[in-house]
C-alpha positions in Angstrom: 49.7 11.4 -131.3 48.3 9.6 -134.3 44.6 9.0 -134.6 45.1 5.3 -135.2 46.8 5.0 -131.7 43.7 6.1 -129.8 41.9 2.7 -129.9 44.9 1.0 -128.4 45.3 3.6 -125.6 41.6 3.4 -124.8 42.0 -0.4 -124.5 44.9 0.0 -122.1 42.9 2.5 -119.9 39.9 0.1 -119.8 42.2 -2.8 -118.7 43.7 -0.6 -116.0 40.3 0.4 -114.7 39.3 -3.2 -114.5 42.4 -4.1 -112.5 42.0 -1.4 -110.0 39.9 -2.5 -107.0 37.0 0.1 -106.6 37.0 -0.7 -102.9 40.7 0.2 -102.7 40.1 3.5 -104.5 37.3 4.3 -102.1 39.4 3.4 -99.0 42.2 5.7 -100.3 39.8 8.6 -100.7 38.8 8.4 -97.1 40.6 10.6 -94.6 41.7 10.1 -91.0 39.3 11.6 -88.5 40.5 14.7 -86.6 39.4 15.8 -83.2 37.3 18.6 -84.8 35.7 16.0 -87.1 34.9 13.9 -84.1 33.4 16.7 -82.0 31.3 17.7 -85.0 29.5 14.4 -85.2 25.8 15.3 -84.7 23.5 13.8 -82.1 20.3 12.1 -83.3 17.7 11.1 -80.8 14.4 11.7 -79.0 12.5 10.1 -81.8 8.7 10.5 -81.7 6.3 8.8 -84.1 3.2 10.7 -85.2 -0.3 9.3 -84.1 -1.0 8.2 -87.7 2.4 6.6 -88.0 3.3 8.6 -91.1 5.7 11.1 -89.7 8.7 11.2 -87.4 10.1 13.9 -85.2 13.7 13.8 -83.9 16.2 16.1 -82.4 19.4 16.7 -84.3 22.2 18.3 -82.3 25.1 20.0 -84.1 28.2 21.7 -82.9 28.1 25.4 -82.7 31.6 26.6 -82.0 30.6 30.2 -81.5 28.2 29.1 -78.7 30.7 26.5 -77.6 28.3 23.6 -77.4 26.1 21.3 -79.4 22.6 22.7 -80.0 19.6 20.6 -80.9 16.7 21.4 -83.2 13.6 19.5 -84.2 13.4 17.8 -87.6 10.3 16.2 -89.1 10.4 13.4 -91.7 7.6 12.1 -93.8 8.0 8.3 -93.7 6.2 7.6 -97.0 7.8 10.3 -99.2 11.1 10.8 -97.3 10.6 14.6 -97.2 12.7 16.1 -94.4 12.4 19.6 -92.9 13.8 21.4 -89.9 10.9 22.7 -87.8 12.7 24.8 -85.2 15.8 27.0 -85.1 15.8 28.7 -81.7 19.0 30.3 -80.5 19.3 28.0 -77.5 17.8 24.9 -79.2 14.8 22.7 -78.3 14.2 19.4 -76.6 11.3 17.1 -75.4 9.5 17.2 -78.8 6.1 15.4 -78.6 3.0 15.1 -80.8 -0.5 16.0 -79.6 -2.8 12.9 -79.7 -4.5 14.2 -82.9 -1.2 15.1 -84.6 -2.2 18.7 -85.1 0.3 20.2 -82.7 3.9 19.6 -81.7 5.1 20.6 -78.2 8.6 21.2 -77.2 10.7 22.7 -74.4 13.0 25.6 -74.9 14.2 28.9 -73.3 13.4 31.8 -75.6 13.4 35.5 -74.8 11.8 37.0 -72.8 11.3 33.8 -70.7 14.0 33.3 -68.1 13.6 29.5 -67.9 12.6 26.6 -70.1 8.9 26.6 -71.0 6.6 24.6 -73.2 6.0 25.9 -76.8 3.5 24.7 -79.3 3.8 24.7 -83.1 1.3 23.5 -85.7 2.4 20.5 -87.7 1.4 22.3 -90.9 4.0 25.0 -90.0 4.1 28.5 -88.7 5.5 30.2 -85.7 5.7 28.5 -82.3 3.8 30.1 -79.5 4.7 30.0 -75.8 2.3 27.7 -74.0 3.4 27.8 -70.4 4.6 30.8 -68.5 5.6 29.0 -65.3 7.7 30.7 -62.7 10.3 27.9 -62.8 11.7 25.8 -65.6 9.5 22.9 -66.9 10.5 19.4 -67.8 9.1 15.9 -68.5 6.2 17.1 -70.7 3.4 14.6 -71.5 0.1 15.1 -73.4 -3.1 13.8 -71.9 -4.5 11.0 -74.1 -7.5 13.2 -75.0 -5.2 16.0 -76.1 -7.0 18.6 -74.0 -4.1 19.2 -71.5 -0.4 18.9 -71.0 1.4 17.7 -67.8 4.9 18.7 -66.7 7.2 18.7 -63.7 8.6 22.0 -62.2 10.4 22.9 -59.0 8.8 25.2 -56.5 9.8 28.8 -56.9 12.0 30.8 -54.5 10.2 32.9 -51.9 10.1 36.7 -52.1 12.5 36.8 -49.2 14.9 34.5 -50.9 14.9 36.6 -54.0 15.5 39.8 -52.0 18.5 38.1 -50.2 20.0 37.1 -53.5 19.9 40.7 -54.8 21.8 41.8 -51.7 24.2 38.8 -52.0 23.0 37.8 -48.6 23.1 34.2 -50.0 24.8 31.9 -47.5 23.2 28.5 -48.0 23.1 25.2 -46.2 24.8 22.2 -47.9 22.2 19.8 -49.2 19.5 22.2 -48.1 19.5 24.7 -51.0 16.9 22.9 -53.1 13.2 23.0 -53.9 10.6 20.3 -54.1 9.6 19.3 -57.7 5.9 18.7 -58.4 3.5 17.7 -61.1 1.4 20.3 -62.9 -1.3 20.3 -65.5 -2.4 22.9 -68.0 -5.4 22.8 -70.3 -4.8 23.5 -73.9 -7.0 26.6 -73.7 -6.0 27.7 -70.2 -3.8 30.6 -69.3 -2.2 29.1 -66.2 -1.3 25.7 -64.8 -3.0 23.7 -62.0 -0.9 21.9 -59.4 -1.5 18.2 -59.4 0.8 17.1 -56.5 1.7 18.9 -53.3 3.5 18.0 -50.1 6.9 17.5 -48.5 8.2 15.2 -51.2 9.7 15.6 -54.7 8.3 13.9 -57.9 11.3 12.5 -59.7 9.3 10.9 -62.6 5.7 10.2 -63.7 3.8 8.4 -66.4 0.1 8.8 -67.5 -2.0 5.7 -67.9 -3.1 5.0 -71.5 -6.7 6.0 -70.7 -5.5 9.2 -68.9 -7.4 8.4 -65.7 -4.4 7.5 -63.5 -0.8 8.6 -63.1 2.1 6.5 -61.7 4.7 8.7 -60.0 8.0 8.0 -58.4 8.6 10.3 -55.4 11.4 10.8 -52.9 12.0 13.0 -49.8 14.0 15.4 -52.0 15.3 15.9 -55.6 18.9 15.3 -54.5 20.6 12.3 -56.2 21.8 11.1 -52.8 18.2 10.7 -51.6 17.1 8.6 -54.6 16.9 5.5 -52.4 14.0 7.0 -50.5 11.9 7.0 -53.7 8.8 4.9 -53.9 6.1 4.3 -56.5 2.6 5.8 -56.0 -0.5 5.7 -58.1 -2.8 8.7 -58.2 -5.8 9.9 -60.1 -5.3 12.3 -63.0 -6.2 15.2 -60.7 -3.8 14.1 -57.9 -6.4 12.5 -55.6 -6.7 8.9 -54.1 -2.9 8.5 -53.7 -1.9 4.8 -53.1 1.6 3.8 -52.1 2.5 0.9 -54.2 6.1 0.0 -53.1 8.0 0.3 -49.8 11.5 -1.0 -50.4 14.0 1.9 -50.1 15.3 1.0 -53.6 15.3 3.5 -56.5 12.8 2.3 -59.1 12.8 3.2 -62.8 10.3 3.3 -65.6 7.1 2.6 -63.6 4.2 1.8 -66.0 0.6 0.9 -65.4 -0.7 -2.1 -67.3 -3.5 -1.4 -69.9 -6.2 -2.9 -67.5 -4.8 -0.9 -64.6 -4.2 -4.0 -62.4 -0.4 -4.1 -62.3 2.6 -1.8 -62.5 5.9 -2.7 -64.1 9.2 -1.2 -63.1 12.8 -2.2 -63.0 15.4 -1.8 -60.1 19.0 -2.4 -59.2 18.1 -5.2 -56.8 17.2 -8.8 -56.3 13.8 -10.2 -55.4 14.4 -9.6 -51.7 15.1 -5.9 -52.5 18.7 -6.2 -51.4 20.7 -3.6 -53.3 23.4 -4.0 -55.9 22.2 -6.6 -58.4 21.7 -6.3 -62.2 18.5 -4.3 -62.8 15.5 -6.7 -62.9 11.9 -6.3 -64.2 9.3 -6.3 -61.5 5.5 -6.6 -61.6 3.5 -5.4 -58.6 -0.3 -5.0 -58.0 -1.3 -1.4 -58.6 -3.0 -1.5 -55.2 0.3 -2.4 -53.5 1.6 -5.7 -52.3 4.4 -8.0 -53.2 6.5 -7.2 -56.2 7.8 -10.1 -58.2 11.2 -10.0 -60.0 10.1 -11.7 -63.2 13.5 -11.6 -64.9 15.4 -12.9 -61.9 16.7 -15.9 -63.8 18.2 -13.8 -66.5 21.9 -12.8 -66.4 21.1 -9.6 -68.4 20.4 -6.1 -67.1 17.0 -4.4 -67.7 17.3 -0.9 -69.2 13.7 -0.2 -70.2 10.3 -1.7 -70.1 6.8 -1.1 -71.7 3.6 -3.0 -71.7 2.4 -4.5 -75.0 -0.7 -3.2 -76.6 -2.9 -6.0 -75.2 -1.2 -6.1 -71.8 -0.3 -9.7 -72.1 3.4 -9.0 -72.3 6.1 -6.5 -71.5 8.7 -5.5 -73.9 12.1 -5.3 -72.2 15.3 -3.6 -73.3 18.2 -5.5 -72.0 22.0 -5.0 -71.7 23.6 -8.3 -72.7 27.2 -7.2 -72.3 28.5 -5.7 -75.5 25.0 -5.6 -77.0 21.7 -3.9 -76.1 18.7 -6.0 -77.4 15.0 -6.0 -77.1 13.2 -8.9 -75.5 9.5 -9.8 -74.8 8.3 -11.1 -71.4 5.0 -13.0 -71.7 3.1 -12.7 -68.4 1.0 -15.9 -68.6 3.9 -18.3 -68.9 6.8 -16.1 -67.6 8.7 -16.7 -70.8 11.4 -14.2 -72.0 12.1 -14.3 -75.7 14.5 -12.3 -77.8 13.0 -9.9 -80.4 16.2 -8.4 -81.9 19.6 -9.9 -82.6 22.9 -8.7 -84.0 26.2 -6.9 -83.3 24.7 -3.6 -82.3 23.3 -1.5 -79.5 19.7 -0.5 -79.4 19.2 3.0 -78.1 16.4 5.6 -77.7 13.8 2.9 -77.8 10.1 3.9 -77.7 7.0 1.7 -78.1 3.7 2.9 -79.5 0.9 0.5 -78.3 -1.8 2.1 -80.4 0.1 1.2 -83.5 2.1 -1.7 -82.1 5.3 -0.1 -83.5 8.8 0.4 -82.1 11.2 3.3 -82.8 14.8 3.0 -81.9 18.4 3.7 -82.9 20.9 1.1 -83.9 24.5 1.8 -83.0 27.3 -0.3 -84.6 30.9 0.0 -85.6 30.4 2.7 -88.1 27.5 4.7 -86.6 26.4 6.2 -83.3 22.9 5.1 -84.4 20.4 6.2 -87.0 16.6 5.8 -86.3 14.6 2.7 -87.3 11.0 1.6 -87.2 9.8 -1.9 -86.5 6.2 -3.2 -86.8 5.3 -5.5 -83.9 8.1 -8.1 -83.4 9.2 -8.2 -87.1 12.8 -7.1 -86.7 13.9 -8.6 -90.0 11.6 -6.1 -91.9 12.6 -3.0 -89.9 12.6 0.3 -91.8 15.4 2.8 -91.6 14.1 6.3 -91.2 17.2 8.6 -90.9 20.5 8.7 -92.8 22.4 11.3 -90.7 25.5 9.1 -90.1 26.2 7.7 -93.6 28.9 10.3 -94.2 31.0 8.8 -91.4 31.8 5.5 -93.2 31.8 7.2 -96.6 34.3 9.9 -95.7 36.5 8.6 -92.8 38.9 5.8 -92.1 37.0 4.2 -89.2 38.4 1.5 -87.0 36.9 -2.0 -87.1 35.2 -3.1 -84.0 35.0 -6.7 -82.7 34.2 -8.6 -79.6 37.2 -10.2 -77.9 37.2 -12.7 -75.0 39.9 -13.9 -72.6 40.4 -15.6 -69.2 40.7 -13.6 -66.0 43.4 -14.3 -63.5 41.0 -16.7 -61.7 39.8 -18.4 -64.9 36.6 -16.4 -65.3 35.7 -15.5 -68.9 35.9 -11.8 -69.6 34.9 -10.0 -72.8 35.3 -6.5 -74.2 35.5 -4.6 -77.5 38.6 -4.3 -79.6 39.1 -1.4 -82.1 41.7 -1.9 -84.9 42.9 0.9 -87.1 41.5 1.0 -90.7 44.8 0.0 -92.2 45.5 -2.7 -89.6 47.9 -5.3 -90.8 47.9 -8.7 -89.1 51.3 -9.6 -87.7 52.2 -6.0 -86.9 52.2 -5.0 -83.3 50.5 -1.7 -82.5 50.5 0.7 -79.6 47.6 0.2 -77.3 45.1 2.4 -75.4 43.1 0.7 -72.7 39.9 2.5 -71.9 37.9 1.4 -68.9 34.2 2.3 -68.7 32.4 4.3 -66.0 29.8 3.1 -63.6 31.3 0.7 -62.8 27.9 -0.9 -63.0 27.8 -0.5 -66.8 29.4 -2.1 -69.8 30.9 -1.0 -73.1 28.7 -1.9 -76.1 28.9 -1.9 -79.9 28.6 1.5 -81.5 30.6 4.5 -82.6 30.8 6.7 -79.5 30.3 10.4 -79.6 31.4 10.9 -76.0 34.4 13.1 -75.3 35.9 10.4 -73.1 35.9 7.7 -75.9 37.3 9.2 -79.1 38.3 5.9 -80.7 38.1 7.0 -84.4 40.7 9.7 -83.5 42.9 7.3 -81.6 42.8 4.8 -84.4 43.7 7.6 -86.8 46.9 8.0 -84.7 47.7 4.3 -85.1 46.5 3.0 -81.7 44.6 -0.2 -81.1 41.9 0.4 -78.4 40.7 -2.2 -75.8 37.5 -1.6 -73.8 37.3 -4.4 -71.2 34.0 -5.2 -69.5 35.9 -6.1 -66.3 34.4 -7.7 -63.2 31.7 -5.4 -61.8 30.2 -4.8 -65.2 26.5 -5.3 -65.9 24.9 -7.7 -68.3 27.0 -10.8 -67.2 25.0 -12.0 -64.3 24.9 -11.0 -60.6 28.0 -12.9 -59.5 30.1 -11.1 -62.1 28.6 -7.7 -61.1 28.8 -8.4 -57.4 32.5 -9.4 -57.5 33.1 -5.8 -56.3 30.8 -6.1 -53.3 33.0 -6.1 -50.2 36.2 -5.7 -52.4 36.1 -3.1 -55.1 39.5 -4.0 -56.6 39.4 -7.8 -56.2 39.4 -9.0 -59.8 38.5 -5.9 -61.8 42.0 -4.5 -62.4 43.3 -8.1 -63.0 40.7 -8.5 -65.7 42.1 -5.5 -67.4 45.6 -6.7 -67.3 44.8 -10.3 -68.4 43.0 -8.6 -71.4 46.2 -6.7 -72.2 48.3 -9.9 -72.0 45.9 -11.7 -74.3 46.3 -9.0 -77.0 50.1 -9.2 -76.6 50.1 -13.0 -76.9 47.9 -12.7 -80.0 50.6 -10.5 -81.6 48.3 -7.5 -81.9 49.8 -5.2 -79.3 53.3 -3.8 -78.6 53.7 -4.2 -74.8 56.3 -1.4 -74.7 53.9 1.2 -76.1 50.8 1.1 -73.9 48.5 3.8 -72.5 45.8 3.6 -69.8 42.8 6.0 -69.7 39.3 6.2 -68.3 36.6 8.6 -66.9 34.7 8.3 -63.6 34.9 4.6 -62.6 37.3 4.4 -65.6 39.3 7.0 -63.8 39.1 5.0 -60.5 40.5 2.1 -62.5 43.3 4.2 -64.0 44.3 5.3 -60.5 44.4 1.7 -59.4 46.3 0.4 -62.4 49.2 2.9 -62.1 49.7 1.8 -58.4 49.5 -1.9 -59.5 51.9 -1.9 -62.5 54.5 0.2 -64.3 53.8 -1.4 -67.7 52.0 1.6 -69.1 54.1 4.4 -70.6 51.4 7.0 -69.9 48.0 7.4 -68.3 45.1 9.8 -68.1 42.7 9.7 -65.2 39.4 11.6 -65.7 37.3 12.3 -62.6 38.8 9.4 -60.7 38.7 8.5 -57.0 41.8 8.6 -54.9 40.7 8.2 -51.3 37.4 6.2 -50.8 37.0 7.6 -47.2 37.0 11.2 -48.3 35.2 10.4 -51.5 32.3 9.0 -49.6 31.6 12.3 -48.0 32.5 14.6 -50.9 30.3 13.0 -53.6 26.6 13.6 -54.1 25.9 9.9 -54.1 26.8 7.1 -51.6 24.2 4.4 -52.1 26.4 2.4 -54.6 29.6 2.7 -52.5 28.2 1.4 -49.2 28.0 -2.2 -50.4 31.5 -2.1 -51.9 33.1 -1.6 -48.5 30.6 -3.2 -46.2 29.2 -0.1 -44.5 29.8 3.6 -44.1 33.0 5.2 -43.0 31.1 7.0 -40.3 29.3 4.1 -38.5 30.5 2.6 -35.3 33.3 0.0 -36.0 33.4 1.4 -39.5 35.3 -0.7 -42.1 37.9 2.0 -42.6 40.6 -0.6 -43.3 38.5 -1.9 -46.3 38.0 1.7 -47.6 41.7 2.5 -47.3 42.9 -0.9 -48.7 41.0 -0.2 -52.0 42.0 3.5 -52.2 44.6 4.1 -54.9 46.2 6.7 -52.6 47.3 4.0 -50.2 49.7 2.6 -52.7 50.5 5.9 -54.6 54.2 5.7 -53.6 54.5 2.9 -56.1 53.5 5.0 -59.1 56.1 5.7 -61.8 53.7 6.2 -64.8 53.5 9.7 -66.1 49.8 10.6 -65.5 47.4 13.3 -66.4 44.4 14.1 -64.2 41.4 15.9 -65.5 38.2 16.9 -63.7 35.3 19.4 -64.0 35.4 22.3 -61.6 31.8 21.8 -60.7 31.7 18.0 -60.6 29.4 16.8 -57.8 29.9 13.1 -58.5 33.7 12.8 -58.2 34.7 16.2 -56.9 38.0 17.9 -57.8 39.7 17.2 -54.4 40.0 13.5 -55.4 42.1 14.4 -58.4 44.0 17.0 -56.4 45.1 14.3 -53.9 46.5 12.0 -56.6 48.2 14.9 -58.4 49.8 16.3 -55.2 51.1 12.8 -54.4 52.6 12.1 -57.8 54.2 15.6 -58.0 55.7 15.3 -54.6 57.1 11.9 -55.4 58.8 13.2 -58.6 56.4 11.5 -61.1 55.7 13.6 -64.2 52.1 14.8 -63.9 49.6 17.6 -64.6 46.1 18.3 -63.2 43.7 20.2 -65.5 40.4 21.5 -64.2 37.6 22.7 -66.5 35.7 25.6 -65.0 31.9 25.3 -64.9 31.9 21.7 -66.0 29.9 19.0 -64.2 30.8 15.3 -64.3 30.4 15.2 -68.1 32.0 18.1 -69.8 29.7 20.0 -72.2 31.7 22.9 -73.6 33.3 22.1 -77.0 36.6 23.9 -76.3 37.0 22.0 -73.0 36.4 18.8 -74.9 38.9 19.8 -77.5 41.5 20.7 -74.9 41.1 17.3 -73.1 41.6 15.3 -76.3 44.5 17.4 -77.4 46.3 17.2 -74.2 45.8 13.4 -74.0 47.0 12.8 -77.5 50.0 15.0 -76.8 50.8 13.1 -73.6 50.4 9.7 -75.2 52.6 10.7 -78.2 55.3 12.0 -76.0 55.5 9.1 -73.6 54.3 6.0 -75.6 55.3 6.9 -79.1 58.3 9.2 -78.7 56.7 11.6 -81.2 55.8 15.3 -81.4 52.1 16.1 -81.5 50.6 19.1 -83.2 47.5 20.5 -81.3 44.3 21.0 -83.3 42.7 24.4 -83.0 39.0 25.3 -82.6 37.2 26.5 -85.8 37.1 30.3 -86.0 33.5 30.4 -87.1 
C-alpha cells in the first residue's frame, strides 16, 4: 500500500462509521437470554435507610448453584459518595437487616453455627465481626428496634416440650393433622441483656406486630393459631410495650394487614380484603378505626384500586397508600381531613419494597419496568420527579441481553367488558409477521400482572422471547385493581367470564396480525394452573399446555388445601354443609369436562405443596393419560407452592420449552445444563 493512499482509506472508514447506526451495533452485540442467565438474575430488596439518611442497607440475593438456591447478603451504600460494600457473607445468608435508632449497629437474622435456628445478630456500622445477640430456643423473625434503641423485639414460636423431643428421638412421632403447631408470641430483649423477656402469652398466635413511633404501644394482629387456614380469626389488638392493658380493636372475622397506630395514638390504620360491612372478597381497602375500638371506616371504598400497603405521614394528617391499579403499582396519599385520595407517583412501572421514614419524610422503594425487576430509589416527601436512584444492580440486563418490549394491551371480553393485560414482544419483533404465542395467566386469582421484568420461575418471559414467542399476560375477570364488580365476577361462578377473557385476548392478538393462531401455548401456576386446566377442557386451539399447581376437582381441593376462606364465596358455601352447593363446585371443576381434552399437557407440582396439593395434579394427569392424551406429571421433592431449588427451577423451564418446541413449533430443543461450579 502506498503512503499517499492512506488519507483516502481513512476517509472511507470515517464515512462508514458515520453511516453505521450505533444503536444497531449495540443491539447486535446483545445476546439472547438463556435459562441460566435468567435464573442468575439477582434479587434486590429489603431496603433500609439509615437514621441520618446518608446510608442504605439492602439484601442482594445471588444464585449459588453449589448450594442449589439463591443466597442473600447485606450490602451498604453511602448515598453521598456512592461507596458500596458487602457487610455480610454468612454461609446460609442473612435477612431482616435493620438499623439501630442511632445508626451505630445493624441487626440481621441468620442461622450460623452452632445455632440450630435463625437468631438475631448485631454488627457495628463501622465494620467488624457480627456477634450473636439472641440465643432463643426457637427461630426468631420480624425483628424491630425499640425507638430508644435500648431493646429489640421479635416473634418466635413456643418450643417443643421435653416429652415431645424425647418422642422425636424415638420416632414415636405420629401427629394430628392441623394440630402439630406451636403458638407464636412476641418477645423483647434489652441491648445489654443475656436473655429475652416474653411480651405476650396466651392461647393465641401473634401473626404480626408494629411498635408505635414513641415506643409506648404495640399494635398486634393475633389469631387462634398460626395456621394459614385460621387467618380469618385474626383481630387487631393494642397493648402497652410490656404487653399490658390489651385492648381488642376489631371484631370482624376478616384478616387485616399492616395495622399502624397514628402518631397521636388515636387511630389505627389497616387494610383488608373486604367492603365496609366486612363482607369478604372485595378489593383490599384502607380502614381507619379508633385505637380504643369501635367502628372501622373504609376510607378508600370509592376507589377501584386495591390497597397493598399503608403508612401514616409524619404529622399524622394523611396516610400514604400503595395501590394496585391493574398493570401498575402506584403510591397515593389519603388526606384524613377531607377524605381526598391523590396520586403521588405516575408511570409505566410497578413500585415494590416501599418503606416510609416519617422522621425524615422520605420514601424508599424499587421501580420495576420492562427492562428491570427494580432497582432502589429514594424520594423526599411527595417529590417523585426528583427521585434519586440508589442502586444499579440491574443495568447489565438491558446492556447485555435482547430483552422483550413490554406494553399494555386492551380488548373487549365476550360480554363487552374492557379487559387489559401485558404483551411481550421479542426484541427483533417485525410488525406484520405472525409469531407463536404463549399465554400466561397469573395466580391468585385475586391479583394482577404488572409492569416489570419478572424473576419468578413461573414467568421466564425474556427466555420465551429469546425463543421467538410473543407472551400475553391477561388480567382476566377476577383480577384486582379494576373495581369490585370486576373482581367479584368469580363470586358464585369461578369460570363465568375469566376463561372467556383469556380467549378474547388471544383473538384480539390474532386479529391485529401479531399472533399465529396455529402455534399457541397455554401455561400458568397456581390460579394460572387452574385456568390452564379449564382452558384445555374449553378449547383445542392450543398446541401445548403446562399446568403448574393447578386445581382439578374443587370438592376435593377444598379439603386438601391449607386455605379455604377464598374458595367459600366462589361456590356459595362449603362442600360439607347441609344442602351443600356440590353442583356448583363440580360444574366449575376442570375434571368434570376432562373427557374433552385433546391438548398435550404437562403437569408440575411441588411434593410438599400445602396450597394446591399434588393429588390435584394427579387427578388431571391420570384422566388425560387414561383418555390417550399425551401428558406427563413432574413432582419436585421438598418443594412448597413456590419452588426454591435452582435445579428444580431449571428442570421446569427446560421441560416446558422442550414441550412447547415439540408441539407448537415442530422443533427439537436442546436442554440447558446447570453450571458445574
